Every structure is written in C-alpha cells, then in structure tokens.
C-alpha positions as CSV (number, residue, x, y, z in Angstrom):
1,S,57.2,-12.3,25.4
2,S,53.4,-12.7,26.5
3,P,52.4,-11.4,29.4
4,G,51.2,-15.2,30.4
5,L,48.5,-16.3,32.6
6,E,48.8,-14.1,34.8
7,R,48.8,-10.9,32.8
8,P,48.2,-7.4,34.9
9,L,45.1,-5.3,33.6
10,K,45.9,-1.6,33.2
11,K,42.7,-0.5,31.5
12,L,39.2,-0.4,32.2
13,A,38.5,-1.9,28.8
14,D,40.5,-4.7,30.3
15,F,38.3,-5.8,32.9
16,S,35.9,-5.9,30.6
17,R,37.6,-8.1,28.1
18,F,39.0,-10.8,30.8
19,T,34.8,-10.9,31.9
20,G,34.4,-14.3,33.7
21,N,38.2,-14.6,35.0
22,L,39.5,-14.8,38.7
23,V,41.7,-11.4,38.7
24,A,43.9,-10.4,41.8
25,I,43.3,-6.5,42.8
26,S,45.0,-3.9,45.0
27,T,43.2,-1.3,46.2
28,F,44.3,2.0,47.6
29,A,41.6,2.5,49.9
30,P,40.0,-1.0,52.2
31,Y,37.4,-2.8,50.9
32,D,35.2,-4.7,53.5
33,G,39.0,-4.2,55.7
34,K,40.3,-5.7,52.7
35,K,43.3,-3.9,50.3
36,N,43.9,-7.2,48.5
37,I,41.1,-8.9,46.8
38,T,40.7,-11.7,44.8
39,G,37.3,-12.3,42.7
40,R,35.8,-13.2,39.9
41,I,34.6,-10.3,37.1
42,A,31.1,-10.0,37.2
43,A,30.7,-7.1,34.9
44,V,32.0,-3.8,34.5
45,R,29.8,-1.1,34.7
46,D,31.0,3.1,34.2
47,D,33.8,3.1,36.3
48,N,32.8,0.6,38.6
49,I,34.0,-3.5,38.3
50,I,31.7,-5.3,39.5
51,L,33.4,-9.0,41.2
52,D,31.6,-12.5,42.1
53,L,33.1,-13.3,45.9
54,E,31.5,-16.5,45.7
55,G,28.1,-15.2,45.3
56,K,28.5,-12.0,47.2
57,E,29.0,-8.8,44.7
58,L,32.0,-6.4,46.0
59,T,32.2,-3.4,43.5
60,I,35.1,-1.3,42.7
61,N,35.0,2.2,41.5
62,Y,38.7,2.2,38.9
63,S,40.2,5.0,40.3
64,Q,40.8,2.8,43.4
65,V,42.3,-0.1,41.5
66,A,46.5,0.0,42.7
67,S,47.0,-2.8,41.1
68,A,45.3,-5.9,39.3
69,R,46.4,-9.3,37.7
70,L,44.3,-12.1,36.2
71,K,44.6,-15.3,38.2
72,A,46.1,-18.5,36.9
73,E,43.0,-21.4,37.2
74,F,43.6,-25.4,36.6
C-alpha cells in the first residue's frame, strides 16, 4: 500500500522533495515554546528546514526533528 496523503518524512531529501507542502513536525526541543509545529516547508538549506508559519519563518535543525508528516489540504 502507498504511504497516503499524510506520509511520514524521514530523510532531509523528503523535505526538499515536498517544498511548498504543509507539514506537521514534532521536535525534541521546543521552538518558540512548542514541540508540535505545523507550517509550510519554505526551503531546505544545509541541515535546516525553514517553515513558513503564516508569514513568520521558523528554522528547525534536522537533527531536532523527532517525527514529521505531510498534512492533507482540502
């Protein structure tokens, strides 16, 4: 079976492949006081994932990502 709409993102290359898509990320350490973050993948630079959180940018180091999944948009 296929991973489906809300497929897990496991490698840094997966984040690059799905740039522009909505993603839900859980982190090991809090970013802006939150460990669960939902945003759009704006870019991937070096080992950092840059998310667009409705006009605000948040940079998360890939080593801090506990899990990540694409979010379905309707």
